[in-house]
N, C-alpha and C positions, 0 to 999 in steps of 0.2 A: 614561419610562425610555429611556436611550440604547441604540443597537444594540450587539450584541456583536460583537467583531472576530474574524475568521477568521485563524488563523495561516497565512500564505501558504506557508511551507515545508512544512506538512502538506498543504495543498490541492494542491500540485504532485506529491506523492508517493502520495497515497491517493485512491481513488474508492470511494464507497459503493455497495453492491448493494441490490436491492429488499428483501432480507430484513434489511437493517440491518448486514450485515457489511462489512468493508473489504477491497478488493483492494489488493495491493501488487506491486511488481516484485521479482524474486528477485535476490539478491546473487551475486557471483562470475561474472557473465556478460559482463564488459566487456573483459577482456584475458587473456592467457595461455591462449588458446583452443586452441592446437595440442595441448596435452597432455590436454585433456578429450575424452571420447568424443562422437561425434555424438548419441547418445541423451541424454547429460547436457546438451549444448548446446541441444538441442531442448527439453528440459524447463525449462531456465533462461529460455527465451523466454516461457513461459506465466506467467500471473499467479498469485500465491500469495494465500492468505487470511490475514489478520492473526490472531494468536492472541487468545484471549479476554482474557488478562491485559493485552494492549496496547490492546484496543479501548476501554477506559474513557478512557485517556489521549488517544487520537486523537479520540474523540468530544468531549472537552473542547476540543480545538484546532479542531474543525470544528463549530461550533454550528448551522450551517444545512445540514448534510448531510440526506439524505432521511429518516432516522429517528433 
């Protein structure tokens, strides 16, 4: 049986955690930062967790993730 292929676009955007969830970067943190508060900019730097509904789709794109 041939190897399954990883979607490279998903591999660059998501990293899996030990518990099997996926980390992602938050949106809206790239530009127009002067009108955003420092607290909001600080929280945009942190990683977010992918929602349960999207986890199935991302798991299909990353067949060799940790879990």
